[in-house]
C-alpha positions, 0 to 999 in steps of 0.5 A: 527201663521201668522196673519198679512200680507201686501197684494195687493188689488186684488181679491185673496188678499181680499179673504185672508183678509176674511180668516184671519177674519174667522180664528180670529173668530174661523172658520178655516174650512170655512177660508180654503175653502175661501183660496182654492178659492183664489188659484184657482183664482190666483195659484201664490199668495204666501200669500194664501199658507202661510195662508193655511199652518198655518191653516192646522197646527192649525187643525193638518193636518201636511202633508198638512201644510208642502205642502202649506208652501213649495209651497209658497216658490216655488212661492216666495223663499224670502217670509218672512212669508213663511220662518218663517212659514215653519221653525217654523212648522219644529221645532214643528215636532222636525226636527231641522236641517231642520228648521235652514236655513229657520229661519236663513234667516228669522231672517237676513231679520227681525232681531227683530223678537223674534219668529224666534229667539226663534225657532233658539235657540230651534233648537240649544239646541237640536242639538249637538255641537251647543253651539257656535251658540247659543251665536253667534245668540244671539250676532248677534240678539242684535247687529243688532237690538239693541232691549233691550229684545234681549240684556237682553237675550244675557246678561243672556246667558253670565251669564249662561256661566260664563262670568259676565264681558261680560254680564255686558258690554252688559247690560250697553249698554242696559241701555244706550238705555233704562233706566228702573227699569228692565234694571237697575236690570239686570245690577245690577246682573252682578255687583254683580257677578263681585264683585261690590256691591257698584255700584249694590246698586247704580243701584238698588236704582235708579231702585226703584226711577223709580218704587217703586213697582218693587219688583225685585229691592227691593230683589236685594237691600236686597242681596246687603245690605246683602253682605255689612253686612248692615243686617238691611237695607237688611231685610227692603228691603226684607220686602218691596219686600214681601209687594209689592208681597207676592206671589213671592218665590224669595222675601222670599228667599231674606228674609231668606238669611238676617235672616241667616246672622242675626243669626235669624235661627228660623225666617229664617226657617219660611221665607224659608218654605213660599217660598217653599209653594208658589212654591208648590202651583203653577199650572205651572212654577215649572221647572223655580222655581226649582233652587230657590226651591233648595236654599230654602231647602239649607237655611233650612239645614243651619238654622237647622245646626246652631241651632244644629238640625242635624237630622232635617237638614238631614231630610230636605235634604231627602225632597229635594232629593224627589223633586229634585233627581239629585241635588248633593248638597242634597247628598253631604252636609248631607253626609259631616255633617254625616261623620264628626259626626261619622255617616259614615254608615248613610252617606253611606246609602245616597250615596248608594241611588243614581241611576243616573250614572252621579250623582254617578260619581260626588259623587264618590270621596265622596263615596270613602272617606266614605268607607275609613272612615269606614275602607273598603279600598279595597271596596273603591278602587274597587269602584273608579277604573272605575271612574279613566279611564277618567280625571284620573289626576284630579281625583287622585288629588281629592283622594289625597286631601281626604287623606290629609284631613284625616291626617289634622284631625288626622285620620292617618289610613285612610290617610295612606290607601288612599295614599298606594292606590295612590302610587300603582296607580301612583308610580312615583308621587312625591306628593303621595310618599312623603306624604305617607313617611311623614305619615309613619314616624309618625307611626314608619314605618321608613324603608318604609318611607325612601325608599319612600322619597329617591325615590322621592328625587332622582327623577329628575322630581318631582320639589318641592316634591323632596325638601319636601322629603329631609326635611322629610328625614332630620327629619327622620334621626334625630329621628333615629340617622343618623345625618350626613345623616340628615345634607346632606339632610338639605344642599340639601334643602338650595341649592334648588330654592324651599327653600322659598316654604311652606309645612306641615313639622316636625322638631326635637329638641335636648333637654337634650342630646336626640333627641325629635320628633316634638310635633306637629306630626299630621299634622305637621307645615306649614313652609318654607322648609328653616326653616325646613331644618335649624331646623333639621340641628341645631338639628343634629349639637347639637347631633354631639356636633357641638355647634358652627355650631348650633349657626350659624344656629340659627343666620341664622334663626333669620335673615331670619325666620318669625317663631319667636316661632320656632326660640326661641325654637331652640335657647333655645335648643342651650343654653341648649346644651352649658350648660347654663340652666338658659338662655335656660329656660329664652328663652323658657319662652319668647317663652311660652308667644307667642306660640298659640298651646297646643303641643308646650306649653306642650313640652316647660314646659316639657323641662324646668322641665328637665333642672332644 
């Protein structure tokens, strides 16, 4: 541990020098004898105690080692070798809190010493609540020493903490001190992470000019070119990295990334497999390679999916889970694919295989979703309840997104089941109640839908959702014949500060003397609340034979709405209500050429047939 000291030339110093030579030659016990002589000759000579402490530690005589390190500090409290020796000894004994004062004092005196820095960081990693101390220590070490290695370590730590901009600032200063292929590559990574691909490319081109054999810069260039969609250059750069070092798994990862972008999925599978094989062949360092191993498996999963080989993709994730059992992606990705291909039972089997409680907590919402997809709604609720005891607001919103996603994909039954549970869990949440009411309208459960929507619309603290509820009520009242109520609900929206906000809504149409529901019933139309309110208001006015009012609403829509197709559909309805069927058909025909969805197209064609 301690191999070099500056010593005065006296007898004890000569004996210590002899002991160092014996230690270097492998004669530890003989070195200890010589040091004992030195202490006998001069009991106050601290360097002899320091070296004895190191030798006893090397020979696993830990109790003796600690005694001699501490004795050295009794003699010379500021002896730097003794401070470091005792501090690192205590680290080796997992006595982290005891080690801190010695290593901190040593690093203050020797700000460029990497051994003490490493010891301090190890201690902080093992002590709870010391995350800020890690950053402060690295920052102080860098600022006091301006040592490029410390700067790189500090920059990397900032990246790990999700602060790429500050990491870029630090590494820019590092490059100003030492411009090498390595420092340029470190800075380039921060540029990539701050969305500055152009400057990252410039830095890496400069790096390969300085050192054409620096494979890390070449694979960085491969990533830059890939993100810039210059795939041919990206592949060329990845090949250069592999030519320099064919045994570095990251180089194969870089090649696989570009091949995926090129759509060469079979070749991407070969490249990613080569990277995996290199990692498997490593005798040590596998923990360091694990993040890349995970990416390589995910590359293979993506390639199989793009090739349409779902079974192979799922099998690849099974292999990945065997090697890295606690990576949530190896569960989440196959489950999501299986659940969208009507294989929810197989998806549930994967989730049921999770044994790590922390991992299960992360995947809990996904399991809730799969259980609902299988129609096991009560089981889903019983499963998720314990996870709602903490972060309840955040997690309820995740469940709400799941229900909305079901509805977006036309799965109304599980969507309604999810939102019924959400309303029971949090009855006064405007989003939950208004969405459930919206879903129930389409199912024909208008009485319960009305109760829910009125509750939201009348609530003073739900903001936007209160006006969304008014829009939904306007639609509901139109399709149930309560036209005056629809008019009032629409008027409330048009007086609201939220009228320009967008939401998924429905509108009704008055066609040939009947109120027609929205052709796009599931999931509805993304539109402004103002457009929805005016559309329903126009339909209600026509139903009440208030044609002049309906015409006025259409003019407002023409002036303010960006949804020209919707405006045309309503305008045609007004022409038909006036009795000008040819004008109505002409207007609808114009809309027909512009609509980009099948339900509206089918509705328009049906309206024109009825109007002839």
